[in-house]
C-alpha positions, 0 to 999 in steps of 0.5 A: 540934811537940809536943802539949804545946807546941800546949795553951799558947797561949791564944786571946784574942777582942776584942769590944765588947757589941752594942748598937745604934748602937755596933758595925757602924754602917757597916752602916747605913743600910742596916740599921737600928742594930738590925739592925746590931748583930744581925749584928754579934752573930752575927759574934761568936757565928761566931768564939766557936765556931770559938775554941771549937773550937780547941787552945788551953789557955785561951780568953779575951773581951777584952770592953767591954760589960756583958751578955756573949754567948751562946757564951761561958760557958767563957771567961775575961773580961778588960774592956777598960781605958780609952784608944786601941785600942793602949793596951787591946790593949797592956794585954790583952798585958800581962795573959796570960802566955805565948803568945797569939793574938788574933783580932777579931770582924769576920771571922766567916769565920775557921776552925781552918784560918786559924790552924792555922799558929800551932798547927803552930808555936807556938814562932815568934816572931809570927804576923800575919794581915793584913786587906784593908783594911789592918789585921790580923784576928789577932796572935798572940806567943809571948812576949805582951808589950804593948810591941809594940802600943802606939803603933801607929795602929790603924783606919788603911789602914796599920795593919797595916803599921805593926803588922808593922813593929814585930814585924820591927823588935824582931827577931821572926821573923814568919809570915804568916796567909791575908789575911782581910776584915773586915766593915765596909761592906754589900758587905763583909758579903755577900762574907763572907755568900757565903764562909760561907753556913751561917754564923750571920752569913750567915743574920742578913744575910740576915734583915736585908737581906730585912726590909729589902726589905719 
């Protein structure tokens, strides 16, 4: 695959403003709402840093919120529309021309190696990154089209299976990325922190959990 084809890829991070009581609510009451928000912000910061290092032609923050996070200065910002997550993601895939790789903000352990297959073979119709909880942490479409996402039930234990079936039923050749763990609960967070002990996420989680024991 030529370098030129690799550089055509847009990478988008879907994220929300890390406000207490609005993000990572399942980390409470073990953490305070403010602490959960700080952990979420660290997760997003790690994800943005990884995306900045990828050989992408364009980087997008698909954002629900007002105050942009640190580290998003060189990202184009597309604000999320109203509606369910499937509708919002569909709107993103309709708004971007050409190949699009979507990643979430809840897998701070994601690395360039995890998405390397996309950049090694961007001519493939699609790449799918399954999550342990039955969802997905990444989705790549060589021809971005929101119709492949609208109507997929989100935040369910079969979301990933339904989304992948939507792609294969459309006749797309779908490659599979590594399975990653989304951070939803404190045990999830502890497992992920162990995978990336030098990350902002691990440091933030450690600070909050140590503080909660005082």
